[in-house]
N, C-alpha and C positions, 0 to 999 in steps of 0.2 A: 504494500500500500504506500502510495506517495505521501509526502508531507502535506500537500494540498488536499488530498483525499482525507487524511486523518483530521485536518482542521475542519473539514466539512461535515463531520459526524453530526447527525441530527439529534444530539442529546445535550443537556445542560444540567448543572448542579442546582438542585432546589434547596429548600430549607434543611438545615442540618444542625445538630447539637451533639454534645458529648459530655460525659461526666462520670461520677462514681455514685452508684446507687446503693441504698440501704446500708449506710454506715451506722452501726449500732453503737451508741455512746450513752453511758450511764454516768451522771455527774453527782457525786456525793458532796454536799456542803456541810461542814462540821461547825455547828454553833455550840461550842463547848461539848457537853455530853449529849446534846440534841442534834440529830442529823436530819438532813433534808435530801430527798432524792428526785432527780429529773432523769427520766428514761426515754430516750429519743431514737428514732430511726430516720436518718437524714440522707436525702438523695440530692445530689448537686448536678445541675445541667447547665452547660455553658455554650454560648454561640457568639458568632462575630465574624472576623476576617479569617475564615478557615477553609477557603477554597483550595489552596495549594496542597494541603495535606490529603485532600481527596483526589486532586487532579494529577499531582506529580509525586505525592508521597512525602513532601517536605514537612518536617515537624517543627519548623522554625517558629511558628506561632502557637504551638501546642503546649499548654500547661498539662503535665501528665496527670492522669486521673488519680494516680497514687498520691500526688501532691495535694489534690483536693481532699482526699481522705485524711491525710495528715493534718490539713488545715482545720478540719472539723474537730479533731481531738485537741489540737493546740488551742483553738478558740474556746473549747469547753473549759480549759484550764485558765486561759488569760482573761476571759470575759465572764465566765460562769454562765449559767442558763437561768435567767430570770423567768423567761417564758419561751415557748417554741417560736413565737413570732419574733421576739426580740433577737433571739439567736440567729434566726434566718435572715433578719435584716443585717446583722453584723457580717454574716458570710457573704451575702449578695453584694453588699457595698465593697467588701474587700476584693472580690474577684474582678468586679468591673473597674474599680479605680486603680488596682495594682498592676493589671495586665492590659496594655493598650489594645491588643487584638481582640480581647473579650469585650463585647459590646452589650451583652445581656446575660444575666444570671437568673436561673430559676431554682429555688430551694423548696423542696417538698419534705415535710416532716410529719411523722406519726409520733404521738406521745402516748405512752402507756402509764397508767396511774397506779400508784402504790398507796395503800392505807396503813397508817401507823398502828402497830399492835401495842396496846397498853399493857405493860407487864410490870411485875414487881421487880425491884432492884433499881440501881442507878442508871441514868441515861435513857434516851429515847432513840433507839437505833434499830428497831425491829419492824419489818413491814410485811404486809400480805398484798400480793398483786390483785388489783381490782380488775374484774373481767367484764364489766358492764358495757363499756364502749371504748373506742379509740379516738383520741383527739387528733385533729388534722390541721395542717396549715400549708399554704403555698405562697411563697414570697417571690415576686418577679421584679427585677430592677434593670433598667436600660441606661443607667447613667444620669437620667434626669427625673424620671417619675417611677413611682412604686405602685404595685398592685398587691394587696394582701387579701387572700381568700382563706378563711378558716372554716372549721366545721367539725363534724364527728361522723362515725359510722358504727353500726352494730349496737345501737341503743334500742333494746327491745322493750316495748311498752304495751299495756293492755288495759282496756276498760271492759268490765264484765257486764255492764248494762249501759243505758243511755245511748244506745246506738240502734239505728233502724236501716233497712234497705228495701225500698218498695217503689212502685210506680215507674219502673224501668221499662224499656222497650222489650217486647216479647215477640218472638217469631216461632216457626215450627220446630226450631232446635232448642228452644228455651225450656229447661227443666227446673231451674232454680226457684224454689218457693220464696215468696216475699217474707221478709223478716221484720217484725215490729219490736223485737227485743233480742239483741244478739251481742256476742262478744266482738269487740273491735280490737285487733292486735296488729302491730306492725314492727318492723325493724328499721329504725330511722337512719337514713343516710342524708346528711344535710351539709350544705356549704353556704357560707355567707360572706359577702364582699364588703370590705370596709371602704369608706369614702376618703380615708387618709391616703394621699398620693404624693405628697412632697414634704420635705423636711422643714419647710417654712412653718408648717403647722405642727402642733403638739401631737405626739403619738397617742393613740388610745392606751388605756390601762389594759393590756392584753389579757391578763389573768382575770381581772374583774369582769371584763367584757365576756369572756368565755363562760364564766360562772353564771352571769345574769342572762346571757342569751340562752343557755341550756335551761335555766329555770323558766324563762318565758315560754319556750316551746313545750316544755313539760306541763306547765300550768294550763296552756291553751288546749293541749290534748285532753287533759283531765276535765276541764270545765266546759268543753264544747259538747252540747247534745247533738250527736252526729246523725245526719241522714245519709251521709256518704263519706267515704274516706277522703274524697276530693274536698269536701267542705271542711273537714278537719285540717287537711293540709293547708288550705288557705288561711284558716284562723291561726294556725301555728306561725306561719310566715308573717301575717299581719301583726300579731302580738310582738314579734321581734322588731319589725320595722317601727312600730309605734313606741316601743319602750327603749330602743337602742339607737340613739341619734347618729352613732358612728357607723351604722350599717345601712347600705342602700339597696342591697339585693340578697335574696335568700332563694336557694334551690333545694328541693326535696326529691328524694326517690324513696317511696314508701311501698314495700311489698306487703300485700294484704295477707297476714298469717291467718288463714281460714280456720275457724273452729265450727265443726258441724255437730249438731245434736245427734246423739246416738239413739237409734230406735230400740227401745227397751220393751216394746209391746210383746214380742215373742216370749218374754220372761214374766209377763203379767205385771210389769212395772211401768209407772208413769214417770216420764222424764220432764220435770218442770224446770227447764233451763238449768240443769244441774250437772249433767254428764255430757262431755263433748269429746269428739275426736279432733285432735290437732293435726292438720294436714300441712306438710311443708312444701308440697308441690303437686300439681301446678299451682301457681299463685298469681293473683292479680298484682300488677305493678303500676302504682299511681305516681306520676311525676309532675312537677310544676314549679314555676318561678314566680315569686312575689317581689314587686319592686316598689321603692319609694317613688312618689309622684315626681316625674321629671327625670328619673334615672333611666339608664339604658341597660339592657341585659348583656352581661359579659361572661357569666359563668356558663361553661359548656353544658348543653342539654344532656350529654352523656357523661355522668359523673365519674365513670371509669377512666375518663381521659383527664381527670383532675386529681 
């Protein structure tokens, strides 16, 4: 193949990024005999002037992924981990400002919670892993503006009453009976986008924001008399937007964890909304975005991409 033919290849390099995924870091802060734990899974993704490493194999602009891993652990020592968001901001700023070819950094963090075990004896240094949900955040920085999207996944919630489902479309394939008193259960996956985007403004209190946002979505779930999971989804998002001024957008994915009344008539027993079969699949999947008036949607519709 001639040089001119090679130059005429009908291909070009599109979007690309690289980094080190799932760096597990546990930071113990010792306040005398009382210890505090932050347990994170940090993924770093970098992009910018990286054409040559793809086109010619030149690594001149490449910061090794092993270096990004080392940076995560060094920053855990140097800066500590006040919150997943704050830690991600430190990392993203460092990669973009310290390496000229890097023009954008995306930091994704999962945080795992530990509950202190109250025990006899001196000191508070024993913990039990909490398995209720995983806290999440994604920080993106391009050298001038920030985008912080936080959230949670695997938070299982249930109302044993105050839920109905009736009046829906019926066709020849419909067999589902209408329900006027049912269990409503779901496994919440939620993301919320902060309106903080530049360092001229004061950062939110990330820890307080997470605590209160979680509280808002749980209280809305518990307090909504639900005629559909979609209605509950909207009320959960609306409660967050109304109570948390630092948040402009909320996205939910709510799988409907179906509970079906068991037919006990063959045994001469009446089932008065007491015994259920919990079915894990197939399941209804309800998704939706709730926005502050005037805000635009930026959280991906597919939360698996965030």
